[in-house]
All heavy atoms as a GROMACS GRO file, in nm:
protein
  595
    1MET      N    1  -1.537   1.214  -0.905
    1MET     CA    2  -1.572   1.147  -0.772
    1MET      C    3  -1.717   1.097  -0.785
    1MET      O    4  -1.808   1.175  -0.830
    1MET     CB    5  -1.550   1.240  -0.660
    1MET     CG    6  -1.591   1.175  -0.521
    1MET     SD    7  -1.540   1.263  -0.375
    1MET     CE    8  -1.371   1.267  -0.398
    2ASP      N    9  -1.744   0.971  -0.746
    2ASP     CA   10  -1.882   0.931  -0.753
    2ASP      C   11  -1.938   0.927  -0.613
    2ASP      O   12  -1.860   0.952  -0.506
    2ASP     CB   13  -1.894   0.794  -0.819
    2ASP     CG   14  -1.822   0.680  -0.749
    2ASP    OD1   15  -1.786   0.693  -0.632
    2ASP    OD2   16  -1.796   0.584  -0.818
    3CYS      N   17  -2.058   0.890  -0.586
    3CYS     CA   18  -2.120   0.895  -0.457
    3CYS      C   19  -2.061   0.793  -0.359
    3CYS      O   20  -2.037   0.839  -0.240
    3CYS     CB   21  -2.274   0.860  -0.471
    3CYS     SG   22  -2.367   0.975  -0.573
    4GLN      N   23  -2.015   0.680  -0.401
    4GLN     CA   24  -1.947   0.586  -0.305
    4GLN      C   25  -1.818   0.647  -0.259
    4GLN      O   26  -1.783   0.630  -0.143
    4GLN     CB   27  -1.921   0.456  -0.382
    4GLN     CG   28  -1.864   0.347  -0.295
    4GLN     CD   29  -1.947   0.306  -0.180
    4GLN    OE1   30  -2.072   0.293  -0.188
    4GLN    NE2   31  -1.895   0.285  -0.064
    5ASP      N   32  -1.743   0.707  -0.351
    5ASP     CA   33  -1.618   0.775  -0.307
    5ASP      C   34  -1.640   0.874  -0.196
    5ASP      O   35  -1.568   0.885  -0.102
    5ASP     CB   36  -1.543   0.826  -0.429
    5ASP     CG   37  -1.495   0.727  -0.526
    5ASP    OD1   38  -1.470   0.614  -0.486
    5ASP    OD2   39  -1.481   0.769  -0.641
    6LEU      N   40  -1.753   0.953  -0.222
    6LEU     CA   41  -1.779   1.059  -0.132
    6LEU      C   42  -1.807   1.000   0.006
    6LEU      O   43  -1.759   1.046   0.113
    6LEU     CB   44  -1.893   1.145  -0.180
    6LEU     CG   45  -1.929   1.268  -0.091
    6LEU    CD1   46  -1.942   1.393  -0.182
    6LEU    CD2   47  -2.047   1.240  -0.014
    7VAL      N   48  -1.896   0.906   0.005
    7VAL     CA   49  -1.932   0.839   0.132
    7VAL      C   50  -1.810   0.792   0.210
    7VAL      O   51  -1.804   0.805   0.329
    7VAL     CB   52  -2.035   0.728   0.110
    7VAL    CG1   53  -2.054   0.648   0.240
    7VAL    CG2   54  -2.163   0.783   0.067
    8GLU      N   55  -1.716   0.730   0.140
    8GLU     CA   56  -1.595   0.684   0.208
    8GLU      C   57  -1.499   0.796   0.257
    8GLU      O   58  -1.420   0.759   0.349
    8GLU     CB   59  -1.520   0.584   0.106
    8GLU     CG   60  -1.591   0.463   0.074
    8GLU     CD   61  -1.532   0.375  -0.036
    8GLU    OE1   62  -1.424   0.414  -0.080
    8GLU    OE2   63  -1.593   0.279  -0.078
    9LEU      N   64  -1.519   0.909   0.204
    9LEU     CA   65  -1.437   1.017   0.244
    9LEU      C   66  -1.501   1.120   0.335
    9LEU      O   67  -1.425   1.226   0.367
    9LEU     CB   68  -1.380   1.095   0.115
    9LEU     CG   69  -1.290   1.008   0.025
    9LEU    CD1   70  -1.262   1.083  -0.110
    9LEU    CD2   71  -1.162   0.980   0.098
   10VAL      N   72  -1.617   1.100   0.379
   10VAL     CA   73  -1.691   1.208   0.462
   10VAL      C   74  -1.605   1.229   0.591
   10VAL      O   75  -1.591   1.348   0.629
   10VAL     CB   76  -1.831   1.152   0.496
   10VAL    CG1   77  -1.881   1.231   0.609
   10VAL    CG2   78  -1.919   1.170   0.366
   11THR      N   79  -1.555   1.124   0.660
   11THR     CA   80  -1.491   1.157   0.790
   11THR      C   81  -1.364   1.237   0.755
   11THR      O   82  -1.334   1.330   0.831
   11THR     CB   83  -1.443   1.009   0.848
   11THR    OG1   84  -1.564   0.943   0.878
   11THR    CG2   85  -1.369   1.039   0.970
   12ALA      N   86  -1.284   1.203   0.655
   12ALA     CA   87  -1.167   1.285   0.621
   12ALA      C   88  -1.206   1.424   0.586
   12ALA      O   89  -1.133   1.519   0.633
   12ALA     CB   90  -1.093   1.219   0.501
   13TYR      N   91  -1.315   1.446   0.521
   13TYR     CA   92  -1.365   1.583   0.498
   13TYR      C   93  -1.400   1.659   0.611
   13TYR      O   94  -1.348   1.767   0.635
   13TYR     CB   95  -1.488   1.572   0.397
   13TYR     CG   96  -1.543   1.708   0.352
   13TYR    CD1   97  -1.476   1.784   0.252
   13TYR    CD2   98  -1.658   1.762   0.409
   13TYR    CE1   99  -1.521   1.909   0.223
   13TYR    CE2  100  -1.702   1.881   0.376
   13TYR     CZ  101  -1.635   1.954   0.277
   13TYR     OH  102  -1.692   2.079   0.240
   14LEU      N  103  -1.477   1.594   0.694
   14LEU     CA  104  -1.521   1.667   0.828
   14LEU      C  105  -1.402   1.694   0.917
   14LEU      O  106  -1.404   1.790   0.995
   14LEU     CB  107  -1.623   1.586   0.895
   14LEU     CG  108  -1.759   1.571   0.819
   14LEU    CD1  109  -1.854   1.477   0.885
   14LEU    CD2  110  -1.826   1.716   0.805
   15GLU      N  111  -1.304   1.614   0.909
   15GLU     CA  112  -1.181   1.632   0.998
   15GLU      C  113  -1.079   1.714   0.927
   15GLU      O  114  -0.964   1.726   0.987
   15GLU     CB  115  -1.122   1.493   1.043
   15GLU     CG  116  -1.224   1.423   1.142
   15GLU     CD  117  -1.177   1.282   1.182
   15GLU    OE1  118  -1.073   1.231   1.125
   15GLU    OE2  119  -1.243   1.221   1.258
   16ASP      N  120  -1.111   1.759   0.810
   16ASP     CA  121  -1.022   1.847   0.735
   16ASP      C  122  -0.885   1.774   0.706
   16ASP      O  123  -0.770   1.832   0.738
   16ASP     CB  124  -0.991   1.980   0.794
   16ASP     CG  125  -0.931   2.087   0.706
   16ASP    OD1  126  -0.952   2.070   0.585
   16ASP    OD2  127  -0.871   2.175   0.752
   17ASP      N  128  -0.897   1.646   0.673
   17ASP     CA  129  -0.778   1.559   0.648
   17ASP      C  130  -0.769   1.510   0.514
   17ASP      O  131  -0.771   1.386   0.481
   17ASP     CB  132  -0.787   1.444   0.748
   17ASP     CG  133  -0.661   1.363   0.748
   17ASP    OD1  134  -0.550   1.420   0.716
   17ASP    OD2  135  -0.667   1.238   0.782
   18MET      N  136  -0.786   1.605   0.415
   18MET     CA  137  -0.781   1.563   0.276
   18MET      C  138  -0.683   1.653   0.202
   18MET      O  139  -0.669   1.778   0.232
   18MET     CB  140  -0.922   1.588   0.203
   18MET     CG  141  -1.032   1.501   0.261
   18MET     SD  142  -1.186   1.537   0.189
   18MET     CE  143  -1.179   1.444   0.034
   19ASP      N  144  -0.616   1.600   0.096
   19ASP     CA  145  -0.536   1.695   0.015
   19ASP      C  146  -0.624   1.789  -0.066
   19ASP      O  147  -0.745   1.761  -0.086
   19ASP     CB  148  -0.440   1.607  -0.078
   19ASP     CG  149  -0.508   1.527  -0.175
   19ASP    OD1  150  -0.560   1.589  -0.270
   19ASP    OD2  151  -0.514   1.410  -0.170
   20PRO      N  152  -0.569   1.899  -0.102
   20PRO     CA  153  -0.649   2.003  -0.167
   20PRO      C  154  -0.723   1.948  -0.298
   20PRO      O  155  -0.837   1.989  -0.318
   20PRO     CB  156  -0.553   2.110  -0.212
   20PRO     CG  157  -0.438   2.095  -0.109
   20PRO     CD  158  -0.429   1.943  -0.079
   21ASP      N  159  -0.663   1.858  -0.373
   21ASP     CA  160  -0.720   1.807  -0.499
   21ASP      C  161  -0.842   1.727  -0.461
   21ASP      O  162  -0.945   1.738  -0.524
   21ASP     CB  163  -0.620   1.731  -0.578
   21ASP     CG  164  -0.682   1.682  -0.702
   21ASP    OD1  165  -0.728   1.752  -0.783
   21ASP    OD2  166  -0.683   1.556  -0.731
   22ALA      N  167  -0.825   1.634  -0.364
   22ALA     CA  168  -0.937   1.549  -0.327
   22ALA      C  169  -1.052   1.635  -0.271
   22ALA      O  170  -1.162   1.610  -0.295
   22ALA     CB  171  -0.889   1.440  -0.228
   23ARG      N  172  -1.013   1.737  -0.192
   23ARG     CA  173  -1.118   1.828  -0.132
   23ARG      C  174  -1.193   1.898  -0.240
   23ARG      O  175  -1.318   1.908  -0.229
   23ARG     CB  176  -1.057   1.910  -0.031
   23ARG     CG  177  -1.160   1.998   0.041
   23ARG     CD  178  -1.082   2.088   0.158
   23ARG     NE  179  -1.180   2.129   0.246
   23ARG     CZ  180  -1.231   2.067   0.346
   23ARG    NH1  181  -1.192   1.940   0.378
   23ARG    NH2  182  -1.321   2.110   0.430
   24ALA      N  183  -1.133   1.944  -0.340
   24ALA     CA  184  -1.197   2.012  -0.448
   24ALA      C  185  -1.288   1.920  -0.521
   24ALA      O  186  -1.403   1.958  -0.560
   24ALA     CB  187  -1.087   2.063  -0.544
   25ARG      N  188  -1.245   1.795  -0.557
   25ARG     CA  189  -1.325   1.691  -0.614
   25ARG      C  190  -1.452   1.662  -0.528
   25ARG      O  191  -1.560   1.648  -0.581
   25ARG     CB  192  -1.256   1.569  -0.650
   25ARG     CG  193  -1.159   1.586  -0.765
   25ARG     CD  194  -1.102   1.455  -0.806
   25ARG     NE  195  -1.094   1.364  -0.694
   25ARG     CZ  196  -0.981   1.313  -0.645
   25ARG    NH1  197  -0.866   1.335  -0.705
   25ARG    NH2  198  -0.975   1.235  -0.545
   26PHE      N  199  -1.430   1.652  -0.400
   26PHE     CA  200  -1.540   1.621  -0.307
   26PHE      C  201  -1.644   1.733  -0.317
   26PHE      O  202  -1.756   1.715  -0.327
   26PHE     CB  203  -1.478   1.615  -0.169
   26PHE     CG  204  -1.571   1.562  -0.057
   26PHE    CD1  205  -1.584   1.431  -0.017
   26PHE    CD2  206  -1.658   1.653   0.006
   26PHE    CE1  207  -1.657   1.390   0.087
   26PHE    CE2  208  -1.738   1.612   0.112
   26PHE     CZ  209  -1.745   1.487   0.149
   27GLU      N  210  -1.596   1.865  -0.303
   27GLU     CA  211  -1.681   1.970  -0.300
   27GLU      C  212  -1.751   1.996  -0.433
   27GLU      O  213  -1.872   2.040  -0.432
   27GLU     CB  214  -1.610   2.101  -0.252
   27GLU     CG  215  -1.573   2.080  -0.103
   27GLU     CD  216  -1.491   2.205  -0.054
   27GLU    OE1  217  -1.424   2.275  -0.130
   27GLU    OE2  218  -1.470   2.209   0.074
   28THR      N  219  -1.684   1.957  -0.543
   28THR     CA  220  -1.753   1.969  -0.670
   28THR      C  221  -1.868   1.865  -0.685
   28THR      O  222  -1.976   1.898  -0.719
   28THR     CB  223  -1.652   1.940  -0.784
   28THR    OG1  224  -1.555   2.040  -0.782
   28THR    CG2  225  -1.712   1.936  -0.927
   29HIS      N  226  -1.842   1.743  -0.635
   29HIS     CA  227  -1.948   1.647  -0.626
   29HIS      C  228  -2.065   1.700  -0.547
   29HIS      O  229  -2.179   1.675  -0.585
   29HIS     CB  230  -1.896   1.511  -0.585
   29HIS     CG  231  -1.997   1.407  -0.587
   29HIS    ND1  232  -2.022   1.327  -0.703
   29HIS    CD2  233  -2.085   1.364  -0.492
   29HIS    CE1  234  -2.125   1.239  -0.674
   29HIS    NE2  235  -2.166   1.260  -0.549
   30LEU      N  236  -2.038   1.755  -0.433
   30LEU     CA  237  -2.146   1.798  -0.347
   30LEU      C  238  -2.226   1.904  -0.421
   30LEU      O  239  -2.354   1.906  -0.403
   30LEU     CB  240  -2.086   1.866  -0.219
   30LEU     CG  241  -2.036   1.772  -0.111
   30LEU    CD1  242  -1.975   1.856   0.002
   30LEU    CD2  243  -2.145   1.682  -0.052
   31GLY      N  244  -2.166   1.994  -0.489
   31GLY     CA  245  -2.236   2.090  -0.569
   31GLY      C  246  -2.326   2.037  -0.682
   31GLY      O  247  -2.422   2.095  -0.730
   32GLU      N  248  -2.295   1.911  -0.726
   32GLU     CA  249  -2.360   1.846  -0.836
   32GLU      C  250  -2.464   1.741  -0.794
   32GLU      O  251  -2.542   1.700  -0.876
   32GLU     CB  252  -2.260   1.793  -0.933
   32GLU     CG  253  -2.165   1.894  -1.001
   32GLU     CD  254  -2.055   1.825  -1.073
   32GLU    OE1  255  -2.033   1.702  -1.060
   32GLU    OE2  256  -1.984   1.902  -1.148
   33CYS      N  257  -2.457   1.695  -0.669
   33CYS     CA  258  -2.533   1.583  -0.624
   33CYS      C  259  -2.605   1.617  -0.504
   33CYS      O  260  -2.551   1.627  -0.388
   33CYS     CB  261  -2.440   1.464  -0.602
   33CYS     SG  262  -2.529   1.318  -0.548
   34SER      N  263  -2.741   1.648  -0.505
   34SER     CA  264  -2.816   1.686  -0.400
   34SER      C  265  -2.825   1.570  -0.291
   34SER      O  266  -2.837   1.599  -0.170
   34SER     CB  267  -2.956   1.733  -0.439
   34SER     OG  268  -3.026   1.629  -0.500
   35GLY      N  269  -2.824   1.448  -0.338
   35GLY     CA  270  -2.826   1.338  -0.247
   35GLY      C  271  -2.715   1.332  -0.153
   35GLY      O  272  -2.726   1.307  -0.040
   36CYS      N  273  -2.593   1.355  -0.206
   36CYS     CA  274  -2.471   1.356  -0.126
   36CYS      C  275  -2.465   1.479  -0.035
   36CYS      O  276  -2.424   1.468   0.074
   36CYS     CB  277  -2.347   1.343  -0.218
   36CYS     SG  278  -2.324   1.177  -0.288
   37ALA      N  279  -2.511   1.587  -0.087
   37ALA     CA  280  -2.520   1.714  -0.006
   37ALA      C  281  -2.610   1.685   0.115
   37ALA      O  282  -2.577   1.719   0.227
   37ALA     CB  283  -2.562   1.832  -0.088
   38THR      N  284  -2.724   1.627   0.091
   38THR     CA  285  -2.811   1.591   0.202
   38THR      C  286  -2.750   1.490   0.299
   38THR      O  287  -2.759   1.506   0.421
   38THR     CB  288  -2.944   1.528   0.148
   38THR    OG1  289  -3.007   1.636   0.065
   38THR    CG2  290  -3.040   1.489   0.258
   39TYR      N  291  -2.680   1.396   0.245
   39TYR     CA  292  -2.612   1.293   0.330
   39TYR      C  293  -2.512   1.361   0.419
   39TYR      O  294  -2.497   1.331   0.541
   39TYR     CB  295  -2.539   1.181   0.237
   39TYR     CG  296  -2.465   1.094   0.315
   39TYR    CD1  297  -2.514   0.992   0.397
   39TYR    CD2  298  -2.319   1.106   0.314
   39TYR    CE1  299  -2.436   0.898   0.463
   39TYR    CE2  300  -2.243   1.007   0.379
   39TYR     CZ  301  -2.295   0.907   0.455
   39TYR     OH  302  -2.219   0.823   0.526
   40LEU      N  303  -2.428   1.449   0.365
   40LEU     CA  304  -2.333   1.519   0.439
   40LEU      C  305  -2.397   1.606   0.553
   40LEU      O  306  -2.357   1.606   0.665
   40LEU     CB  307  -2.248   1.620   0.350
   40LEU     CG  308  -2.143   1.703   0.425
   40LEU    CD1  309  -2.041   1.607   0.496
   40LEU    CD2  310  -2.070   1.798   0.335
   41GLU      N  311  -2.510   1.672   0.520
   41GLU     CA  312  -2.581   1.749   0.619
   41GLU      C  313  -2.622   1.663   0.736
   41GLU      O  314  -2.624   1.696   0.851
   41GLU     CB  315  -2.694   1.823   0.558
   41GLU     CG  316  -2.656   1.934   0.471
   41GLU     CD  317  -2.781   1.996   0.398
   41GLU    OE1  318  -2.901   1.979   0.446
   41GLU    OE2  319  -2.762   2.054   0.293
   42GLN      N  320  -2.682   1.539   0.700
   42GLN     CA  321  -2.725   1.444   0.797
   42GLN      C  322  -2.613   1.401   0.892
   42GLN      O  323  -2.626   1.385   1.010
   42GLN     CB  324  -2.793   1.324   0.727
   42GLN     CG  325  -2.925   1.363   0.669
   42GLN     CD  326  -2.977   1.244   0.584
   42GLN    OE1  327  -2.902   1.156   0.545
   42GLN    NE2  328  -3.104   1.252   0.557
   43ILE      N  329  -2.503   1.369   0.830
   43ILE     CA  330  -2.378   1.325   0.908
   43ILE      C  331  -2.333   1.440   1.004
   43ILE      O  332  -2.299   1.415   1.119
   43ILE     CB  333  -2.260   1.278   0.817
   43ILE    CG1  334  -2.301   1.151   0.739
   43ILE    CG2  335  -2.136   1.256   0.892
   43ILE    CD1  336  -2.332   1.036   0.825
   44GLU      N  337  -2.328   1.557   0.947
   44GLU     CA  338  -2.290   1.677   1.034
   44GLU      C  339  -2.379   1.687   1.148
   44GLU      O  340  -2.343   1.721   1.254
   44GLU     CB  341  -2.280   1.801   0.949
   44GLU     CG  342  -2.163   1.805   0.843
   44GLU     CD  343  -2.165   1.926   0.754
   44GLU    OE1  344  -2.278   1.964   0.706
   44GLU    OE2  345  -2.059   1.976   0.724
   45GLN      N  346  -2.513   1.681   1.125
   45GLN     CA  347  -2.608   1.692   1.222
   45GLN      C  348  -2.593   1.576   1.334
   45GLN      O  349  -2.605   1.605   1.446
   45GLN     CB  350  -2.752   1.698   1.176
   45GLN     CG  351  -2.858   1.722   1.272
   45GLN     CD  352  -2.851   1.857   1.339
   45GLN    OE1  353  -2.819   1.954   1.277
   45GLN    NE2  354  -2.858   1.859   1.471
   46THR      N  355  -2.560   1.460   1.287
   46THR     CA  356  -2.552   1.355   1.378
   46THR      C  357  -2.421   1.369   1.466
   46THR      O  358  -2.435   1.351   1.588
   46THR     CB  359  -2.536   1.222   1.296
   46THR    OG1  360  -2.655   1.199   1.221
   46THR    CG2  361  -2.510   1.100   1.386
   47VAL      N  362  -2.323   1.417   1.408
   47VAL     CA  363  -2.198   1.446   1.477
   47VAL      C  364  -2.220   1.552   1.583
   47VAL      O  365  -2.180   1.543   1.700
   47VAL     CB  366  -2.080   1.481   1.384
   47VAL    CG1  367  -1.956   1.535   1.455
   47VAL    CG2  368  -2.037   1.357   1.296
   48HIS      N  369  -2.291   1.659   1.539
   48HIS     CA  370  -2.327   1.765   1.632
   48HIS      C  371  -2.410   1.721   1.744
   48HIS      O  372  -2.379   1.745   1.864
   48HIS     CB  373  -2.392   1.878   1.564
   48HIS     CG  374  -2.439   1.985   1.647
   48HIS    ND1  375  -2.350   2.082   1.699
   48HIS    CD2  376  -2.565   2.014   1.691
   48HIS    CE1  377  -2.425   2.160   1.782
   48HIS    NE2  378  -2.550   2.128   1.777
   49THR      N  379  -2.506   1.637   1.717
   49THR     CA  380  -2.600   1.593   1.816
   49THR      C  381  -2.531   1.493   1.917
   49THR      O  382  -2.544   1.508   2.035
   49THR     CB  383  -2.726   1.523   1.761
   49THR    OG1  384  -2.793   1.614   1.671
   49THR    CG2  385  -2.818   1.466   1.863
   50LEU      N  386  -2.460   1.397   1.863
   50LEU     CA  387  -2.400   1.300   1.951
   50LEU      C  388  -2.283   1.367   2.023
   50LEU      O  389  -2.244   1.315   2.132
   50LEU     CB  390  -2.354   1.176   1.864
   50LEU     CG  391  -2.462   1.092   1.814
   50LEU    CD1  392  -2.408   0.978   1.722
   50LEU    CD2  393  -2.548   1.037   1.920
   51GLY      N  394  -2.225   1.469   1.968
   51GLY     CA  395  -2.113   1.532   2.032
   51GLY      C  396  -2.157   1.608   2.157
   51GLY      O  397  -2.079   1.631   2.244
   52THR      N  398  -2.287   1.630   2.165
   52THR     CA  399  -2.338   1.695   2.287
   52THR      C  400  -2.405   1.598   2.387
   52THR      O  401  -2.453   1.634   2.485
   52THR     CB  402  -2.440   1.798   2.246
   52THR    OG1  403  -2.551   1.733   2.183
   52THR    CG2  404  -2.383   1.911   2.162
   53LEU      N  405  -2.402   1.466   2.355
   53LEU     CA  406  -2.452   1.367   2.437
   53LEU      C  407  -2.352   1.319   2.537
   53LEU      O  408  -2.251   1.255   2.500
   53LEU     CB  409  -2.507   1.249   2.352
   53LEU     CG  410  -2.570   1.132   2.424
   53LEU    CD1  411  -2.697   1.180   2.493
   53LEU    CD2  412  -2.596   1.021   2.332
   54PRO      N  413  -2.375   1.353   2.671
   54PRO     CA  414  -2.277   1.307   2.768
   54PRO      C  415  -2.269   1.156   2.768
   54PRO      O  416  -2.376   1.082   2.763
   54PRO     CB  417  -2.327   1.353   2.902
   54PRO     CG  418  -2.425   1.471   2.863
   54PRO     CD  419  -2.479   1.429   2.730
   55PRO      N  420  -2.148   1.097   2.776
   55PRO     CA  421  -2.130   0.947   2.777
   55PRO      C  422  -2.214   0.876   2.875
   55PRO      O  423  -2.269   0.770   2.846
   55PRO     CB  424  -1.982   0.932   2.798
   55PRO     CG  425  -1.920   1.057   2.757
   55PRO     CD  426  -2.020   1.170   2.788
   56GLU      N  427  -2.236   0.943   2.990
   56GLU     CA  428  -2.317   0.864   3.087
   56GLU      C  429  -2.464   0.853   3.052
   56GLU      O  430  -2.535   0.780   3.120
   56GLU     CB  431  -2.305   0.930   3.229
   56GLU     CG  432  -2.345   1.077   3.240
   56GLU     CD  433  -2.232   1.171   3.195
   56GLU    OE1  434  -2.128   1.133   3.151
   56GLU    OE2  435  -2.257   1.299   3.200
   57GLU      N  436  -2.507   0.938   2.955
   57GLU     CA  437  -2.647   0.928   2.916
   57GLU      C  438  -2.676   0.822   2.807
   57GLU      O  439  -2.782   0.797   2.766
   57GLU     CB  440  -2.697   1.060   2.866
   57GLU     CG  441  -2.710   1.163   2.973
   57GLU     CD  442  -2.770   1.294   2.930
   57GLU    OE1  443  -2.838   1.301   2.824
   57GLU    OE2  444  -2.748   1.397   2.993
   58LEU      N  445  -2.568   0.762   2.754
   58LEU     CA  446  -2.580   0.667   2.650
   58LEU      C  447  -2.600   0.526   2.719
   58LEU      O  448  -2.517   0.480   2.795
   58LEU     CB  449  -2.452   0.652   2.562
   58LEU     CG  450  -2.455   0.558   2.452
   58LEU    CD1  451  -2.563   0.594   2.344
   58LEU    CD2  452  -2.321   0.565   2.373
   59ASP      N  453  -2.711   0.463   2.691
   59ASP     CA  454  -2.749   0.338   2.737
   59ASP      C  455  -2.640   0.234   2.705
   59ASP      O  456  -2.600   0.226   2.587
   59ASP     CB  457  -2.885   0.290   2.685
   59ASP     CG  458  -2.926   0.156   2.734
   59ASP    OD1  459  -2.882   0.055   2.673
   59ASP    OD2  460  -2.998   0.146   2.840
   60PRO      N  461  -2.584   0.166   2.803
   60PRO     CA  462  -2.476   0.070   2.772
   60PRO      C  463  -2.512  -0.030   2.668
   60PRO      O  464  -2.423  -0.072   2.588
   60PRO     CB  465  -2.449  -0.002   2.907
   60PRO     CG  466  -2.501   0.104   3.014
   60PRO     CD  467  -2.618   0.168   2.948
   61ALA      N  468  -2.639  -0.079   2.660
   61ALA     CA  469  -2.676  -0.178   2.558
   61ALA      C  470  -2.663  -0.113   2.422
   61ALA      O  471  -2.622  -0.181   2.323
   61ALA     CB  472  -2.817  -0.229   2.595
   62LEU      N  473  -2.703   0.014   2.406
   62LEU     CA  474  -2.702   0.071   2.281
   62LEU      C  475  -2.554   0.106   2.242
   62LEU      O  476  -2.526   0.081   2.127
   62LEU     CB  477  -2.777   0.213   2.292
   62LEU     CG  478  -2.767   0.300   2.164
   62LEU    CD1  479  -2.830   0.228   2.038
   62LEU    CD2  480  -2.851   0.435   2.188
   63ARG      N  481  -2.479   0.135   2.339
   63ARG     CA  482  -2.330   0.162   2.315
   63ARG      C  483  -2.271   0.027   2.257
   63ARG      O  484  -2.206   0.036   2.153
   63ARG     CB  485  -2.258   0.202   2.436
   63ARG     CG  486  -2.106   0.217   2.423
   63ARG     CD  487  -2.041   0.238   2.554
   63ARG     NE  488  -1.900   0.246   2.543
   63ARG     CZ  489  -1.817   0.144   2.532
   63ARG    NH1  490  -1.870   0.022   2.529
   63ARG    NH2  491  -1.692   0.153   2.509
   64ASP      N  492  -2.300  -0.078   2.318
   64ASP     CA  493  -2.252  -0.213   2.263
   64ASP      C  494  -2.301  -0.242   2.140
   64ASP      O  495  -2.230  -0.289   2.045
   64ASP     CB  496  -2.289  -0.326   2.365
   64ASP     CG  497  -2.217  -0.309   2.498
   64ASP    OD1  498  -2.112  -0.230   2.509
   64ASP    OD2  499  -2.263  -0.369   2.596
   65ARG      N  500  -2.432  -0.221   2.106
   65ARG     CA  501  -2.480  -0.250   1.966
   65ARG      C  502  -2.413  -0.154   1.862
   65ARG      O  503  -2.385  -0.210   1.749
   65ARG     CB  504  -2.639  -0.218   1.962
   65ARG     CG  505  -2.712  -0.335   2.037
   65ARG     CD  506  -2.861  -0.313   2.024
   65ARG     NE  507  -2.917  -0.246   1.926
   65ARG     CZ  508  -3.018  -0.154   1.930
   65ARG    NH1  509  -3.070  -0.126   2.049
   65ARG    NH2  510  -3.067  -0.096   1.825
   66LEU      N  511  -2.395  -0.033   1.898
   66LEU     CA  512  -2.317   0.056   1.804
   66LEU      C  513  -2.180   0.007   1.772
   66LEU      O  514  -2.142   0.002   1.660
   66LEU     CB  515  -2.324   0.196   1.859
   66LEU     CG  516  -2.455   0.278   1.847
   66LEU    CD1  517  -2.443   0.401   1.928
   66LEU    CD2  518  -2.496   0.306   1.706
   67LEU      N  519  -2.106  -0.028   1.883
   67LEU     CA  520  -1.972  -0.074   1.865
   67LEU      C  521  -1.970  -0.195   1.782
   67LEU      O  522  -1.879  -0.225   1.690
   67LEU     CB  523  -1.910  -0.100   1.998
   67LEU     CG  524  -1.866   0.032   2.073
   67LEU    CD1  525  -1.822   0.001   2.218
   67LEU    CD2  526  -1.774   0.120   2.007
   68ASP      N  527  -2.065  -0.295   1.807
   68ASP     CA  528  -2.068  -0.416   1.724
   68ASP      C  529  -2.095  -0.383   1.578
   68ASP      O  530  -2.037  -0.439   1.488
   68ASP     CB  531  -2.179  -0.507   1.777
   68ASP     CG  532  -2.139  -0.576   1.912
   68ASP    OD1  533  -2.023  -0.576   1.948
   68ASP    OD2  534  -2.237  -0.617   1.980
   69ALA      N  535  -2.190  -0.296   1.549
   69ALA     CA  536  -2.226  -0.260   1.419
   69ALA      C  537  -2.105  -0.190   1.338
   69ALA      O  538  -2.072  -0.230   1.229
   69ALA     CB  539  -2.341  -0.153   1.416
   70PHE      N  540  -2.026  -0.116   1.412
   70PHE     CA  541  -1.911  -0.049   1.348
   70PHE      C  542  -1.797  -0.154   1.331
   70PHE      O  543  -1.723  -0.143   1.230
   70PHE     CB  544  -1.856   0.072   1.429
   70PHE     CG  545  -1.947   0.192   1.396
   70PHE    CD1  546  -2.027   0.236   1.491
   70PHE    CD2  547  -1.944   0.255   1.278
   70PHE    CE1  548  -2.111   0.353   1.470
   70PHE    CE2  549  -2.016   0.364   1.257
   70PHE     CZ  550  -2.105   0.414   1.348
   71ARG      N  551  -1.782  -0.249   1.416
   71ARG     CA  552  -1.683  -0.354   1.400
   71ARG      C  553  -1.710  -0.434   1.271
   71ARG      O  554  -1.616  -0.480   1.210
   71ARG     CB  555  -1.679  -0.444   1.523
   71ARG     CG  556  -1.600  -0.387   1.634
   71ARG     CD  557  -1.577  -0.501   1.747
   71ARG     NE  558  -1.553  -0.424   1.870
   71ARG     CZ  559  -1.640  -0.403   1.965
   71ARG    NH1  560  -1.769  -0.453   1.950
   71ARG    NH2  561  -1.608  -0.333   2.075
   72GLU      N  562  -1.834  -0.468   1.254
   72GLU     CA  563  -1.876  -0.552   1.139
   72GLU      C  564  -1.887  -0.466   1.007
   72GLU      O  565  -1.896  -0.532   0.905
   72GLU     CB  566  -2.005  -0.618   1.170
   72GLU     CG  567  -1.996  -0.712   1.287
   72GLU     CD  568  -2.129  -0.763   1.329
   72GLU    OE1  569  -2.230  -0.747   1.260
   72GLU    OE2  570  -2.138  -0.827   1.440
   73TRP      N  571  -1.884  -0.340   1.012
   73TRP     CA  572  -1.907  -0.258   0.893
   73TRP      C  573  -1.789  -0.250   0.805
   73TRP      O  574  -1.679  -0.233   0.860
   73TRP     CB  575  -1.944  -0.108   0.939
   73TRP     CG  576  -1.987  -0.025   0.829
   73TRP    CD1  577  -2.088  -0.037   0.732
   73TRP    CD2  578  -1.913   0.094   0.788
   73TRP    NE1  579  -2.081   0.068   0.650
   73TRP    CE2  580  -1.981   0.149   0.676
   73TRP    CE3  581  -1.805   0.166   0.844
   73TRP    CZ2  582  -1.940   0.270   0.617
   73TRP    CZ3  583  -1.768   0.283   0.777
   73TRP    CH2  584  -1.830   0.331   0.667
   74ARG      N  585  -1.800  -0.271   0.678
   74ARG     CA  586  -1.688  -0.264   0.583
   74ARG      C  587  -1.731  -0.195   0.462
   74ARG      O  588  -1.830  -0.208   0.407
   74ARG     CB  589  -1.644  -0.410   0.549
   74ARG     CG  590  -1.608  -0.485   0.679
   74ARG     CD  591  -1.503  -0.592   0.639
   74ARG     NE  592  -1.466  -0.673   0.749
   74ARG     CZ  593  -1.392  -0.640   0.847
   74ARG    NH1  594  -1.317  -0.539   0.837
   74ARG    NH2  595  -1.373  -0.730   0.937
   0.00000   0.00000   0.00000
């Protein structure tokens, strides 16, 4: 597994939605690549932080910008 593959599979990994072989390759790569390990930690922290942000505290303009960014992201 390379770094690009790992980035594409982060959501599946965090949601425990990977077959055992893919998960093993993912975790092997994490053990060998400090950049990807740091990336995963950042994503986990982001999910944790945003998960505690009540929706009513999110500025509507920011919400719209985020949704637009994700719609255009490929």
